[in-house]
N, C-alpha and C positions, 0 to 999 in steps of 0.2 A: 651961370656956371662958368667957372674959370678953368680952362684946360681939360684934357681928357681925364676921366676917372679910371682908376684901376681896381681890379678885383683882388682882394687879399683876405687871408684867413688867419686866425690865431693858431691854427693847426699847421705847423710847418710842413707836414707831409702832404698837404693838399695844394696842388699848383693852381694857377689862375684859370687854366682851361677846365680843369675838373670842377672847381668851384662854380664857374660860369654855367657849366652843364647841370650841376646839381641845383642851382638857384633859379634856373629858367625852365620853361616848358619845352618839350620836344613835340613834334607833330603828333605822335601817337598818344600823347597826354591830352591833346586838345580834340583831335578828330577821331571819332570811333569808326565811322564809315562814311563813304561818299558814293552816291549813286548819280550818274549823269545820263540823262535821256536825250537822244538825238532826234533831229527832224527826219533824217534819212538813215536807212540801214547801212551798216558797214559792209562793203562788198566782200571782204575777206571772210567774215563770220556770219553775215546775215542778221546780226543783232542790232537792235535799236538802243542799246544801253551798254554801259560799263559800270561795274561796281568794284570799289576798292574797300577792303576791310582789313587787310594786313598792311599797315603803314609804317612798319619798322624800317630802319635805314636800308637794310638789304633788299627789300622788295618794294620800296616806295616808288610810285610812278614819277615821271618827270614833271607832272602837273603841279607838284608841291615844291616850293622853293623856300629856303631858309635865308633870312636876312639877319645879320648880326649887327646889333647896335650896342656898342660897348657900354654906354651909360645906362641904357634902358633894357637890355636883354635881347631876346630873339623875337623876331616877327616872322610869321609863316604866311606865305601867299599861296593860294590855290588858283592857278591859271591853267585851264585845260590845254593839253598838248595840241599841236597843230592838226593832227589827223582828226581829233575830236571837233575842233573848231570848224574844220572843213565840212563835217557832216551836219553842222548846225546844232547848237546846244538849245534844246527845248526847255529843259529845266535841270536843276541840280538839287538833290536832297542830301543834306549834310547832317549827320548825327554827331552831336558833341558829347 
């Protein structure tokens, strides 16, 4: 590869950002739901788990991070939040 690639469209009404979003997957396109089971109960709720099923931008938990790679698209990382890691992750069930 020589130099950075740019996103362009034959449609002049579509800017680079819009084209990038249309051509790549967002979190809710990939993950349908995530269930995380803990080793210890959460002291606040008494629960041994957390379930995420609404992964739209407005309600997405901090466990999901988007990494943008201009030539390759978007990469999504699922890394449990600190309070979850402190309870100990027993297992995660991810529905794609």
